[in-house]
N, C-alpha and C positions, 0 to 999 in steps of 0.2 A: 376606153383609154385609162391607164392608171393615173391616179392623182400624184403629182410630183410632191416630193417631200417638202420643198420650200418654193415659194413664188420667186420670180426673178428679182423683185425689189428687195428681197431679203438675202439675195446671194452675197456671200462674203461676210455675213454677220453670224455671230455665234448663236446657235439655236438648238433646241432639243427636238429631235425627230420622234414622232409617236411610234415609229417603227423600231427605234433603238431602245435598249433597256434604259430605265431611268437612272440606274446606278452606272456611272462611267466605268467603274472597275469591271463591270460585266460585259463591256463591249468586246466583240471579237475584232480581228484585224480588218474585216470588211467594213464594219461600222466605223472604224477609225479612218479608213480611206475615204468613205463617203463624207464624213465630217470634214476631212482635209479639203476635199473638193469644194465644199461649201464656203470655206474661209480663205482659200488660196487659189488663185487663178491658174498657176503653173502646175499642171497635172503630174510632172515628174517627181515633185516632192511628196505627193501623196503615194506615188508608186514606190518611192524609197522606203517610206514607213511600212507599206504593205509587204514589200520584199523582205524587210528585216523582221517581219512578223510582229510588229508593234500592236498590242491590243490595248484595251482601255486601261488596265492596271499599269502597263508600261507608260502609257501616255501621261498618267498622273505624276510620273517620276522623270518626265522628259528633261527636266532641268539638269538631271544627272546622267543622261544617256550619252555616254562617251563617244560611241561610234557616230551617232547622228550629228553631233556637234561638228564633226569633221566633214560630213557629207551634205549638210544643208547650210545655206548662207546665214550669217548672223541676223540679218533683218527678218528673215523668215522664222528663225528660231524665236526671236523676240515676239513676233506676231502670234506664233503658236502658244507660247507661254502665257501671253496676255489673254488669249481666248480660253485657254485651259482654266485660268484663274476665274474668268467670268463664268465658265461652265460650273465650276465648283461652287461659286456663290449661288447660282441658280438652283442647283440640286441639293446643296447642303445647308444653306442658310437656315431653313426652318428647323433643321435638326442639329444645328451647330452645337448648342449647349448640351444636347443629349450625347452626341458623339464625343464631345470633349470630356464629359463627365465619366465616361467608361472606357476611354482609350488608354493604352499603355505602350510605352516604348519597349522594343525588344531588348533582351539582355545584351549588354555591350559585347561586341564581336571579339572573339579570341581572348576572353577573360574568364577567370574561374574564381572570382572573389567570394562566391557563395553568399553574398549579402543582398542579392537581388531576388525579388519574388514577383509572381504574377497573382492576380486576383481572379477567381473563378467567374466565368462568363464575361469578363472584360474583353475588349477587342484590341489586338495588336495594331498599331497605326502604321503598319507597313503592308504591302500587298505582295502577292507572288509575282515575281518579275524575272526577266531575262537579264543579261549583263547590263549594268548601268555604266559607272565609270571604272569598272573592274576592281575598285577598292571598296566602295560601298557594297555590302553583301547583297546578293539576290536571295530571295527567300522562297521556301516551299513548305506548305503545311500538310500534315497528315493527322487525321483525327485519332487513328490508332486505337480506337475503342472496340473494334470488332476483330481483334487479332489473337484472342485467346486460343491456344492450341497451336498456333503457328506464328507466335510473336517473333521468334528468332528469325524465321525465314522472311517475314515481312520487313523487319528492321534491316536485316542484311541487304535485301534486294533494294530497298529505297535508298539506303546510305551509299552503297556502291554505285548505283546508277546516278544519283545526284552528284556524288563526289567526282566521278569520272567526267561528267558533263561540265562541272565547274573547272576542273583541272584542264580539260581540253579547250575550254573557252577562256581560260586564264582569268576568271573572275572569282572574287571571294564570294562565299555563299554560306547560308545557314539553313539546315533542314530542321523543322520543328515537329516533334511527335507529341500529340495531345493538343493540337490546335486545329480547329475545324476550318474548312475553306468555304463552307456555306452554313451560317453566316461567316463571311470572310474574316479569318483571323481570330475567331472566338476561342477563348481559353477554356479547354475542357479538362485537361490533365489526364494522367494515366497512373493507375496503381502499379507500382513497380515491385515485383517480388524480391529482387536482389540487384542492387545497383552494379556490383562488380561483374555480373553476367554480361551486361551489354558491352563493356570494354573488351571482355574475352571474345564475345561473338564478333565484334568489329575487327579485332586483331586477326582472328582466324579467317574472316571473310576477305580481308585485304590480301592475306597470303595466298588464298585460294584463287581469287578472281583477277589479281593483277599480275600473275605469272605470265611470262611470255609463252605462247602456245608451243607445247611439245619440247620446250627447252628449259634449261636451268636459267635462273634470273641473270646471272653473270656468266657470259659465254664468250669464248674466243672464236671469232669467225675465221673462216678459211682465208688465208692471206693477210690476216690482221692479228698475228700472234701477240703483238704487244698492245692491242687496243681492247680495253674492257668495255663490254656493252653495259648500258646503264641499268642499275638495279631498280626496277619499277616498284617493287614492293617497298623498298627502303624509302623511295621518293614519296610513294602514296602515304606511308605512315607519317612522314613529315608534313604532308599537306592536309591530311584528314586528322583533325584534332580529336582527342578523347571525348566521349559523350559527357554532356553537362546536364545535371539534374536540377531544375529550377522548381522550388517549392510553389505549390498553388494554395493560396489562402481562400477561405470563405469570405463572404461579404462583411462578416463581423470581425475579420482579421485573425480568426483562429485557423489552424492548419487543417486542410481538407484531407490529408493523407495521400494526396496525388501530386504528381510532378509533370512538368513539360520536359521532355528529353530533347536536347539540342546537340547537333554536331556541326561544328564550323569547318569550312574548307578554305585553305589559304595557299593557293598555288604560286608562291613567290617566284620571281624570275630567276633568282640565284639557285633555286632548288630544281625547278622544272626545265630551265634552259630552253632549248628549242625542240623538246620532245613532245610527242603525242602519245596518248595512253589508251590502248585497247584493253578491254576486259574479257574474261573467259567465263562462259557458262552463266551469264547474268540473264536468266530467263524467268519469265513470269507465268506463262501458260504451262500446263502439265505436258502438253505435247512437245514444247520447246525444251523442257527440262530433260527429256530423254536424249536430246542431242548432247554429245560430249565434245568439248573442245570448240564450241561455237564462239566466235569472236564478235565483239560489239565495240563500236566507237560512238560514245554519247557526246552531244554538245548541248548547251543551253539554247532553247528556241522559244522565245517569248517567256511565258511563265512555266514552261515545262522542259523536260529533258528529251532530246530527240536522238534516235538511233539512226546513223547513216551507214549504209552498206559499204563494204570495203571496195567494191568494184563500181560504185556509182560515180556520176559526174560531180555530185555534191561532195563526195569524199575527196575527189581529186582537187576540187576547188579549195576545200579546207586545207589540204596539204600544201597547196601552192601559196596560201596566205599565212602559213604558220609563222614564217620569219617576221612578217609585218605584225602579226598578233603578239608575238613575243616582245617586239619593240614597244608596242602600245602598252603592254603590261609594265615593262621597265620604266617607260615614261610616266605612267600613272603612279607607280611607286615613288619615283623621284618627286613628282608634283605633290603627292600626299605628304611626304616627309618634309618638304620645304614649307608647307603651310601649317604645320603643327603649332598651335598656340602655346606659348610659354608665359605664364603669369607668375608673379612673385607672391603666390598665395600663402607661402610659409611666413614671409615677412609681414604680409597683410594680417594674417591670423594673430601674430604676436602683438601687432598694433591694436587690433580690434578687441581682443579678449582682456588686454591690460588697460585699455583706455589711453594708450599712448606712452606708457612707461617702459614697455618691453621687459617688464619684470613682474613675476607673480609674487615677489616678496613685498612689493609696495605698489599694487595696482591702483588705478583711479576708481575702480569699482569696488565697493565694500561688500556687495551682496549679489548673488546669482540665483536665477530661477531657471530650471531646465524643463523644457517641454519635449517629450519624446513619443514616437509611435512604435510600431512593431519592430523588434530587433531580431538579429540573427546571432547564433552562438559565436560565429567568427568575429562579428563586430564587438561583442562583449569582451573579447581578449584585448581590445585596444581602446578601452574607455576608462583607464585608470586615472586619467587627469581629473575626472569628476570628483574623486575622493579628496582632492586638494582644494577644491573650490569652497568658498563660504556659502553653502547652499541654504537659501531660505526655504525653497520647496522644489519638489519634482512633480510635474503633472504628467502622469503616465497613461498613455492611451492604448497600451498593449494588454489585451484581455488575458494573456498568458504570462504576464511579466513575473508574477510571484513564483510561477512554476519553473520557467526556464528563460526568463528575460532579464531586463535591466534591474528590476527590484531584487531578484534572486541573487544577482552578482554583487550589488552594492551592500545588501544586508549581510552577506557573508563576511564582508570586510569592514563594515561600519554599522554598528547597531543603533546609532543615534538618529532614528527616524520615527516620527509619529505617523502612523498609517491611518488614512481616512478615506471614506467615500465623500465626494464633494457635498452631497446633500446633508451630511452630518456635521460639517465643519462650521465652527464658530470661532472667531478670533478672540482669545482671552486677553489679548494685550500683553502677554508675557513675552516681550521681545528678548528679555534676557535669557530665556530658555535656549540652551545650546542645541537642542534637538531640532532637526529639520522636519518639515512636513512632507509626507508622501501621499499624493492623491491618485487613487485609481479612478481615472475619468471615464473608463468604459468597462466597468465590471471587474471581476476577478476576486472579489472578497465578499464575504457575508451572503453568498448565494446570488449576488446580482448578476443577471445575464447581460452579456455585451449587446450593443446595438450596431446595426449596420450603418453605413454612412448616410443613407437616405432618411433614417429615423432617429439618428443620434441627437440632432439639434432639438427635436421635439421632446425626446425622452430624458435627456441629460444636460442639454445646453444651458438651461437656466441656473442650475446649481454650480456649474463650472464658471459661468459669468460672475456669480456671487463670489466665488473663491478668488478669481482674478482681481476683482475690485478690492477685496480685503488685502491680498498680498501686495498689491501696488501701493497701498496706503501704509503698509507695515514698514517699508524702508523709507527713511528720511535722512538727508534730502533725496528725493526720488531719482535725481540724475546719477546717483551712486549705484543704481540697480542696472544689471544687464540681464536680459532674458535671452536664453539660448534655445533655439529650436533645433533639435537633433532629428533630421529627416532620415531615419534609419530604414524607412520603406518609402517607395514612390507615392506621392500624393497626386492623384490624377482626377479627382472629382471635385466639383465646386462645392459639394455638400460635405466634404471630408472634415471630420472633427478638428483636425490640426489647423486647417485653414480658418474654420470658425473661431478657434481659440486665438489665432494670430490677430484676427480682426478685433477680438475683445481686448487684447493687450494694446493694440494700436490706439483704440479708443481711450483707454485709461492713461497711457503714457503720452499720447498726442504727438509722438515723434517716432520715426523708425531708427534713429541713431542709437537707441537703447535695446534694439532687437538684433541679434546675430543668428543667422541661419547657417547650419553646417550640414553638408551632405557629402557623400564620397563619389558622386558622379555627376557629370554635366547634364545627363538626361533627366535625372530627378530635379535638378535645379531649373531646367528649362520649363518642365511641367509646373513646378511650384511658382516660378516667376510669372508665367503666363496667367495662371489663376489669380495671382495677386494683382497683376496689371489690369485684368478684366474687372476685378472687383473694386480696386482702389485707384485705378488710373495712374499707377506709378510702378517703377521697377523696384526690386529689392535693393536697398542701398548697402547692406552689409551681408555678404554671403560668401562662404568658402565652399567650393565644389570641385576643385581640380586635384585635391589631395585625398589619398586613401585615409582610412581611420588610423592606420598604423602611423602615417605621417602626421596626422592631426594630433594624435596622442603623444608622439615623441616630441613634437614642436612645443606643445603646451607644457609637458613635464620638464623640458629643458629650461623653462623660465623660472623654476625654483632653484635657488643656489644650492640648497642642501641636497636636492635630488641629483644635481650635476656632480656631486661628490661621490655618489654611490652607484649611479647608472651611467653606462657609456653610450654615447650617441654617435650615429653615423649621419653625414649630410644626405639630404635627398632633394627631390625636385622643388624648384620655386622657393628656395631658402628654407625649406622644412627640414625636419630631422626625424630619425627613427631610432628606437631603442635597439641596442646590440646586446642581446642576452649572452650571458657567459657560456651557455651551452652551444649557441651558434658560433661564437668566437672560438671556442675550443675545437669545434668541428673543422674550422679552417686552420688546421695546425701547421700548414706550410707557409702561412702568412703572418707577419707581425703587423697588425692593423693599427693605423693612426686615427684616433677619433677626434671629433671637433672639440671635445672637452678633455683632451689628453692632459694628464698631470693635475687636474683640478680636484682629485680625490683627497689630497692632503699635502702638507708641507714636508719637504725633505731637506736635508742639510745642503744648502746651496754651495757652501765652501767645499764640501766633500766632492760633489759632482764636478765643480769647476776645477779643483786641483787634479782630480783624476784625468779629466779631459786634457788639461794643459801639461800634464806629465807624460802625455802620449796615449792615454786611453781613448777608446772609441767614443765619439760624441753620442749622447743619448737625448731623448726628448726633453728631459728635465733641463738640459742646457739651453734649449730653445725657449722653454717656458720661462725660465728665470731671466732670459735676455729681454723679455717683453714686460717684465714687472717693473712698475715705477719705483724709483729710489734704489735700484740695485747696482748703481754705478755703471761702468762700461759694460756693454753687452757681453754675456758669457760666450756667445759665438760671434766672431767677427764676420760681418757681412762682406762676402767676396764680390768683386766687381761684376762677375758673370751672372750673379743671381738675377738682377733685374732684366738682363737680356734674355735669360731662359724663361722667366715668368711672363714677361711682357711681349716677347717676340717669338721665341721658338715654340712654346706650348700653344699659343693661338694659331701659329702656322701649321703645327701638327694637327690641330683640331679641324682644319679645313680639308684634310686629306680624305680619301674615299674608303680606305681599308678599315676593316673592323678593329684591327690592332696595328698600331704604328710604334716606332721605336726611335729614340735618339740616344746618342752616346756621349758620355763625358769621359774623354781621354785624359789621364793624369798620371804623372810619375808617383810611385808609392810614397805616401806621407805628405803629399802636397794638397790635401784637403778635398779630393774629388768626392769621397764618400760623404763628408760633412756638407759639401755644397749640394749634393743630391738630396740629402735629408732636409736641408734648409728649403729646397724647392717644395718638397712634400709638406713641410710645416706651413709654409706660406700659403699653399693652395688647399689646405685640409678642409675648408668649408666649400670649396668649389668642385672638388673631386673626392671620390672615395679612395683614400691613400693607404698603401700597404707596402711592406718590404718583403720580398721573397726570401725566406730563410735558406741559408746555404747548407742544407742537409740532404738534398735529394737529387737524384738524376731522373726521378719519375716526373717528367714534364707533363705527361698526360693528366695525372692527378692534380698537379699544380695548376694547369690550365682550367680544369673543372672548378677548382676552388676560387680562382680569380673570377670566373663567370658567375659563380654562386655569390660572391661579394657584389658583383655588378648588379645582379638581379634581385638581391635580397630586398624584400618588401617593395619590389618595383617590377615584378613580372607582369607582362601584358600591358604595361603602361606605354603611351606613345613616346614619352621621353624619360630619360633616366640620367643620373650623373655618371660620367665615365669614371673608370678606375685609373689612378695614377700609380703604377707599379714600379718600384725600385728594385733592380737586381745589382748585386755587388760581388758575385763570386764566380762568374763564368770566365774561365781562362780562354775559352774558344768562342769567338763571336758567332760561330755557327749554332751554338746552343741557344743563343738569343733568337736567331731566326727560327729554330725549331719550336721554341716556346711561342713565338708569334703565330706560327702555323697551327699549333695545337689550340691556341686560344680562339683563332678564327674558326677552326673546325667545331669547337664546342659552342661558339656563338650560333653557328649554323644549326647544330643539333638542338639547341634550345630556342630556335626561331627568334633569335635576337637580331633584328635588322635595323639599320640606321643609316642616315646619310653621312654621318661623321663618325670618327673613331670612337669605339666604346672602351678601349683600353690603350693607354699610352705608357710604354715602357721607358723608364729612365735607367739606362744601363751604364754602370760605372766600369770602365775598362782601364786596367792598369797597364802602363807601358813603361819601358825602361827609361825613356827620355821623351820629352814633349816640347818641341820648339814652339815659340809663340806663332800661332797660325790663326788666320781669320776663321770665325765660326762658319759652318755650313748650315744648310737647312735641317740637317739631322745629326749634327755633332758640334761639341764645344771642346776646346783644347785648353787644359790648364798647364801653364809652363812651370818649370822648376825654379821660379823666383816670384817675388811679390811686386805689385805695382807700387808706385810712390804712396798712393792713398792707403793701400793695404799695409804697407810697411809702417806707416805712421800709426795706424790703429793697433798693430801688434806691439809696437814699441811702447805705446801708452798702456796697453794691457800688461806688459812686462813690468813697467814701473809700478802699476797697481799691485801686482803680485809681490814685488820686492818689499812693500810696506808690511806685509803680513808673513812673509816666508824668508828664512835666512839663506837657504841654499836653493837658488833658482837657476843655477847654470845648467843643470841637467833637465830643466823643464822643456817640454816640447816647444812652448811659446818662445823660449829663449833661442832655441835653434832656428825656429821660423824667422824670428826677428833678425837673426844673423844670416838669413837666407841659406841655412844649412852649410855654412862655411866649413870646408874640409879641415882647415887648420884649427878652427874653433872646436870641432867635434873631436879631432885627434887629441887636443889638449885635455878636454873633458874626460875622454876615455882613458888616457894615460894616467891622469891624476886619480881616477876612480879605481883603476886596476893595479895600482902600484904595489899593493900588499897581497896580490893574488897568489894563492897556493893551491895547486891542483889536488893536493892530498886532503884538503878540507871538503866536507860534504857540500856545503853551500857553494863553494867554488866549482865543484864538479857539475852540480845542477845548473849553475849559471852558464857554464860552457855548453852544456847540452841545449839550453834554451837559445843560445846564440847560434849554434849550428842549425837548429830547426828553423830559425827565422831567416837565415841566409839561403838555405837550400829548399825549404818547403814552408811557404807562408801560411799554409792551412794546417800544418801539424802543430798542435798545441798540447801542452801538458796542463791538466786541470789543477786547480788550487789544492784540491784534496790529495792528489798524487804528490805534489810538491811538499805538502805538509808531512805526508808519510815518509818520503825520502829524507827529509830533514829532521824527522823525529819530533816535530812540533806537537803532534797529537798525543804523544806518550808522556810529555812533560806536565808536571802538576801546575806550574804557573801558566797563566793565560798569555799566549803570544800569537801574533798573527804572522803569516808567512813572510811578509815584508821585513819584519824584525829579524827573522831567521836568516835572510839574505845579507843582513848587515849593510855595509856600505854599497854593495852592488845593487841594492833595491832601488837606488836612484835612477838606474838604467832600465828598470823593469816597470811593467804596468799590468794591471788586471784588465782582461777583456771578456766580454760575454760571448759564449759559444751558442749561436742560435741553432737549436735543435729541438726535437720533440721533448727532450728534457733539458731545459736551459741550465747551463752551468758556467762557472767562472774559470778562466784559465790564465796562465801567466805567459807573458811574451816580452820581448825587448821593445823599447819605446818607439824605435824607428829602424827601418831596414839599413839606412846609412850608418847608424850607430852600431847595429849588429855586425855589419861587415868590417867596421873599424875595430870592433872588439876582437873579432876572429884574427885579424892581422896582428893586433897588439899581443894577444895570448901567445902567438908563435914567436914574434920578434923579441919580446921582453921576458917571456916566461917559458919558452920552449915547449909549449903545449901544442901538439899537432892535431890536425883534423882527423887523422887516423885514430889517435887516442880517444878523442871525443866520440867519434863514430862507433868505436868498439864499446865504449861505455854505454852509449845509447842502445846498441844491439844486444848487450849481454845483461842488462838490468831488467829482470822480470817484472818489477813493480810498474814500470812504465806501460805495460800492456794489460794491466788488470783493471783498468778503468772501464766503466759501463760503455764508453764510447770507443772501445777497443778496436772494433772493426774499421771505423773511420780513421783512427790514428794509424792503424796498421797499413791501411791503403796509402796514406800520405807518406809514411816511412818507406814503403815499397817504392813509391814514385821517386823518392830521394835517391835511392840506390840503383834503381833499374831503368828509370825513364830516360831514354836517350835524347840528347839535344845536340844539334849541330850548329855551330856558330863560328865566327871568325876566331874567337879565343880558343874554342875547343873543336879542333879539327877531327878528332877521332870520334866517329859516330857510333863506335861499338860499345861505349860505356856512358853511364850517366855523368852529368857535370861534376857531381861530388867525387865519384871514383876517379875521374880524370884529374881533378885538383889534388886528391890524395897522392896519386901517382907522381904528379909533378913535385909536390912538397916533400914527400918521403917515399922515393922509389922502392918498390918491393912490398911496402906495407899494405898496398891495395889488395894483395892476395888474402891477407888475414881478414881484412874488412869484408871482402867478398865471401869468404867462408862463414864468417859470423852472420852475414846477411842471409846466406843460404840456409843456415841452421835455424835462424829466427823466422824467416818468412816462408820457407818451404814451398816455393812456387815452381811449377813445371816450366814456366816461360823464362826461368833465370838465364841471364845472358852468358853464364858460364856453364 
């Protein structure tokens, strides 16, 4: 009789069977079932685990096993987890410190920061698994060390097979090449002849193996002429991420020349929908390779990928459960997005590094010591903040620092360092010496060889301890010193030199409050904090780990007032900031970007900006900036009543919607402050959103959408959270263009794998309407009426009185007209008085009349200042005159405005559309100047069409003469509004105008 595994008295208790492998991760599913029968009386739960193919490696991750959580009662799950923990204690306790000392977290999923490295022979602390919660990636390891001669075939086969299995199982996954599975997860690394080759192989393999059998990818089926079949290749390319090459370091932290190659798979629900993915000719054996057109359907089964035949019952079962599986994936994504932690690490960093002053101009710390380990070139691009610190010393543990690390970077920009080996250092007491000390704590100079982690303390620890002691005594009072540990590489061993050095500083300073740890990922922080907790029985009190080094660098740089004047900053996650280089901003040429430190670069003439605005010029960011400055009197920009409602109600409501891009409209009559209100919204929220204005220069909405998403993801790609973009549009005449832009932005978000539970782009669209009755705001619209509230009226009147103190002639000021609620009789009096000496024979009168006609019939047709100067002869005169002087008295009805285009230029326009319309009527009534005369002057003057913006101006003029418009006033739909008005005012003259238009514009679609 066989001996039973356990006696009856031990039934239900956790125990190890001598017949099962000692390592739980080596158990097969039969071992797991037997173990379940030992701890749980109900056999059906053991059968569930056995049916699902749960092996020992899966069992260790049962806390995350999404499917089982739904199939097994909660009390049984808790029992299993409790017994698993006990098992782990039994089997792992003796080797706990050993395992801890050499384990590494895998590279963060779907990220390409290139600042993460593995150490040779370390162990990844994940196992090869099947689907967990569908979001936590399953893993598969391939040593890939015996692939010479058929590296391409091996790589393609394993990637396609694994990818298809993950896609069909709807689970995220990562396949690792250069990682051994026995010992499980051991880092070996692979020598890579050419990185680019792998991406090319992968692209070709996807196109070859994901094609639908015997058909083109996109095919019209019989009877479904209007239905496109899904493009499996396109979907696969979106799910299968490009290969990632993770450097492998030797034990002494020098580069081994090898990499771990990783490919992430992300089958998001919005991409994969309810599809399943068959692959073609994915064969391993030579015999199978001879078969052409062979179809395979792979799914994840435990720790491997399983092929199920197309005519099998298992295949049919899979197809039947596809809808349920898709829903589980969608639910898992929703759950994952809802639990993403958001900490204010940017604000915390400002507090910690300044000692509470939030300014590096006057921090509470007078001196800084930096302790750093192995860096990566990409990190070095974002460590400029170190140059601004008052560094006492740098303790550098990178044995290649002088060659390509931190020392190499800082010495290129700052020569004031005294370089030492710790063993050679003696404090001379010369505190007044401006040079900082640089200590190579693990070799790199004078032929000293680096030590690995296990031998460093014995070989170099004593001299570093001596240095730490001297440095801490060098700064007095000691509380004015801050020690910054830069964890540029993961610290995973209890013997790591950085951890040893931390203990030395803690002993000298006797408090953690003067030690700040900075790393760019939570994985490194968790390892670091666990090691400190085991050694010192306490957590790290000051640590930044949720920000990238780009965010860390930008946040600290922004704390110096002088730097804020020369560098522009964008807001980022958790109250942080990132630098916006000029090159990047220039590449986003369709956007006018509003930065958090807008207008801090230097002082401008406040009176000039304010007068231009209140004479009818477009508001600019300087107006908002000066409105916030103390002692500037009444605000330059009057706060409209709707501002708080938009900021506090509409924007938060929009942020709760599910679409990637949402939009709300500000409907307003021309000249009643809709554009100003929208810009005020952006200014108010410029630290909570990445704000930009879409320039009115393009119909290329596809490129515009790409630039918007580029702004969204700048220094935020692959992050779980990012700040949304608040985008203002102010030039769309047709609301359908806004919808098109929305769709293009959402399409680009999908292409860039930008997924979120909430909107990533909010469009604030200013929509001009002829009239706007006072209407209650809706969830996606605000209506600005053509009158002021009592509160707004009072503020404008106070502003007008302020202007009258410094200006003699204010009746033509825009603020005066607003204060008078654009009273028609008031405007008529102003216009009549201004134009009383009008003479159409004079050049400045002719040009004024043209500007009036353009404003009435084409809001977008503008004449540049330079064109006006040429027409008036200002540029040819010896004395210095500006164009306003040349217009003489008429200049009070004109304004300069900025034409947002690829080449920004100033143009001239009438201060308000109501004023322009009244001017046109007055010219005919009092001076007998007809619309036909002005139109003919516009069409026959070559100078107007020689501007660099000729094409845009020509298009706007063409619309004036040819664009048909049907309305109650203009019943004849055959002609443009202008032609109809000319016909009414001077019958017969429209023929001359039409001939001149034909001659000037020469278009085939002419209405005549």
